[in-house]
C-alpha positions in Angstrom: 48.3 28.2 3.8 45.2 30.3 3.0 45.3 29.0 -0.6 45.3 25.6 0.7 42.6 26.0 3.2 40.4 27.7 0.6 40.9 24.9 -1.8 40.2 22.3 0.9 36.9 24.2 1.8 36.1 24.5 -2.0 36.6 20.7 -2.1 34.3 20.1 1.0 31.5 22.2 -0.6 31.7 20.5 -3.8 31.6 16.8 -2.2 28.6 18.0 -0.1 26.9 19.1 -3.2 27.5 15.9 -5.0 26.3 13.9 -2.0 23.2 15.9 -1.7 22.5 15.3 -5.4 23.2 11.5 -5.1 20.8 11.4 -2.2 18.0 13.2 -4.2 18.6 11.0 -7.2 18.2 7.9 -4.8 14.9 9.3 -3.3 13.5 10.2 -6.7 14.2 6.9 -8.2 12.7 5.0 -5.1 9.5 7.1 -5.6 8.9 5.6 -9.0 9.3 2.0 -7.8 5.9 0.5 -7.8 4.7 -1.5 -4.6 4.6 -5.3 -4.7 1.6 -7.5 -4.0 2.9 -10.3 -1.6 -0.2 -12.2 -0.8 -0.4 -15.8 -1.8 -1.2 -19.0 -0.5 1.3 -21.6 -1.0 0.1 -25.4 -1.2 0.6 -28.0 1.3 -1.1 -30.6 3.6 -2.9 -29.9 6.8 -3.9 -26.6 8.3 -2.4 -23.5 6.7 0.1 -21.4 8.5 -0.6 -17.8 8.5 2.4 -15.6 7.9 2.5 -11.8 8.1 5.3 -9.5 7.5 5.4 -5.9 8.7 8.3 -3.3 8.2 9.9 -0.8 5.9 10.9 -0.9 2.3 13.5 -3.9 2.7 10.7 -6.0 4.0 8.2 -4.6 1.3 10.6 -5.9 -1.3 11.4 -2.4 -2.8 12.9 -2.5 -6.1 12.6 -6.4 -6.7 11.1 -7.4 -10.1 8.5 -9.8 -8.5 7.0 -10.5 -5.2 8.3 -14.2 -5.6 11.8 -12.7 -4.8 10.7 -10.7 -1.6 11.2 -11.6 2.0 7.4 -12.7 2.6 7.3 -15.3 0.0 11.0 -16.3 0.3 10.3 -17.0 4.0 6.9 -18.7 3.2 8.3 -21.0 0.5 11.2 -22.3 2.9 8.5 -22.6 5.8 6.3 -24.6 3.7 9.0 -26.8 2.5 10.3 -27.5 6.1 6.8 -28.1 7.5 4.8 -29.5 4.5 2.1 -27.0 5.5 0.2 -24.7 3.2 1.4 -21.0 4.0 -1.0 -18.0 3.7 1.3 -14.9 3.1 0.3 -11.3 3.8 2.6 -8.3 3.9 1.7 -4.6 5.1 5.2 -3.5 5.0 5.5 -0.3 3.0 8.4 2.1 2.0 9.7 4.6 4.4 8.3 3.3 7.4 9.7 3.9 10.7 9.1 1.8 13.9 6.4 4.3 15.2 4.8 4.0 11.8 4.7 0.2 11.8 3.1 0.5 15.4 0.5 3.1 14.2 -0.4 1.9 10.9 0.6 -1.5 10.3 0.1 -3.4 13.6 -3.8 -2.7 13.5 -4.1 -4.4 10.2 -2.2 -7.3 11.4 -4.4 -10.7 11.2 -5.2 -11.5 14.9 -4.7 -15.3 14.1 -1.2 -15.0 12.6 1.0 -17.9 13.4 4.1 -16.4 12.3 5.1 -12.6 12.4 8.3 -11.3 10.8 9.1 -7.6 11.6 11.8 -5.8 9.6 12.4 -2.1 10.4 15.0 0.3 11.5 16.8 1.8 8.5 14.4 4.9 8.6 14.9 5.3 12.3 18.9 5.2 11.7 18.4 7.8 8.7 16.7 10.2 11.2 19.2 9.8 13.8 16.9 8.5 16.4 18.6 8.0 19.9 19.5 4.6 21.2 16.8 5.2 24.1 14.1 6.1 21.5 14.7 3.2 19.3 14.8 1.0 22.4 11.5 2.2 23.7 9.9 2.2 20.3 10.9 -1.5 19.6 9.7 -2.5 22.9 6.2 -0.9 22.1 6.1 -2.5 18.7 6.9 -6.0 19.6 4.4 -5.6 22.5 1.9 -4.3 20.2 2.3 -7.2 17.8 2.1 -9.7 20.8 -1.3 -8.2 22.0 -2.6 -8.2 18.4 -1.6 -11.7 17.5 -1.1 -13.4 20.8 -0.7 -17.0 19.4 2.1 -15.9 17.0 5.8 -16.6 16.8 7.4 -13.1 16.5 10.9 -12.7 14.6 12.6 -9.2 14.6 14.9 -8.6 11.6 17.4 -5.9 12.7 18.3 -2.9 11.1 20.8 -3.6 8.3 24.4 -2.2 8.3 24.4 0.1 5.3 28.0 1.1 5.7 29.1 -0.8 2.6 25.9 -0.3 0.5 27.4 0.4 -3.0 24.7 2.9 -3.9 25.4 5.3 -1.1 27.7 8.2 -1.6 31.1 7.3 -0.4 31.1 9.7 2.6 27.6 8.8 3.7 27.9 5.2 3.9 30.3 4.9 6.9 28.2 7.7 8.8 24.8 6.0 8.2 26.4 2.6 9.1 27.4 3.7 12.6 23.6 4.8 13.1 22.5 1.6 11.7 24.6 -0.6 14.1 23.4 1.7 17.0 19.8 1.0 16.0 20.3 -2.7 15.7 22.0 -2.8 19.1 18.9 -1.0 20.6 16.6 -3.3 18.9 18.5 -6.5 20.2 18.3 -5.3 23.8 14.5 -4.4 23.6 13.9 -8.0 21.9 16.0 -9.9 24.5 13.9 -8.0 27.2 10.6 -9.4 25.9 12.0 -12.9 24.6 11.5 -12.2 20.9 13.8 -14.0 18.5 16.2 -11.8 16.4 17.7 -12.3 13.2 20.7 -10.1 12.5 20.6 -8.2 9.3 23.4 -5.9 10.6 26.5 -7.7 9.4 27.8 -10.2 7.0 26.0 -9.2 3.8 28.2 -8.9 0.8 28.0 -6.0 -1.8 26.5 -8.4 -4.2 23.5 -8.9 -1.8 22.1 -5.3 -2.4 19.8 -4.6 -5.5 20.1 -2.6 -8.6 20.0 0.6 -6.5 22.8 -0.4 -4.2 20.8 0.3 -1.1 17.8 -2.3 -0.8 18.4 -6.0 -0.7 18.4 -7.8 -4.0 17.3 -11.4 -4.6 20.6 -12.8 -3.0 20.4 -10.5 -0.1 16.7 -11.5 0.6 17.5 -15.1 0.2 20.2 -14.6 2.8 17.8 -13.1 5.3 15.0 -15.6 4.6 17.6 -18.5 5.4 18.3 -16.8 8.7 14.6 -16.3 9.4 13.9 -20.0 8.6 16.8 -21.1 11.0 15.4 -19.2 13.8 11.7 -20.5 13.2 12.8 -24.0 13.1 14.9 -23.7 16.1 11.9 -22.4 18.3 
């Protein structure tokens, strides 16, 4: 029995070392990815619609080959096609942002006359194991700050995605992170509901093919799915 126990302990140590190495590799590779410039004006008729995107690496289009494939421009193209109006796109989303980071660093740069604001954040809160109470409070403060900064805007919250099946994560980490992601998404939904903010769920229903080359961030297919969901909410309001 002692031999079996020693073997099990050794196996767990090796697994932990491999997992840590995979996580370091993900971080190092991510740090080498250049940011995208999402700003563009899409043509149309009438007064332009100012669309702004705030959030973390998923909202920033981490790892995508071109800004045209990112969430900001994907939502803008759908919005322009649906309304016929020009759409001016800005995005201040950055890799690694937590909810508090968005409040402190991104909301102050939000155009006050924005007509549509899409906020996509939560994964970095989940990675840090933030409590439900903390996420709920931070999300409420974030959404209130966005409304105060751009009082005429329609605000849409894109919840924390469920990364339990992200193919790029170590097998032992995916289920654990998935639990944290789903907890964050629940807290976000509750905070948004209390403020009457529209919510787009990114916390379920994404196939493995929706992830990008790193197996962690949304790829073109995943971004397209989320952009369709955002448009459905915008056109329903």
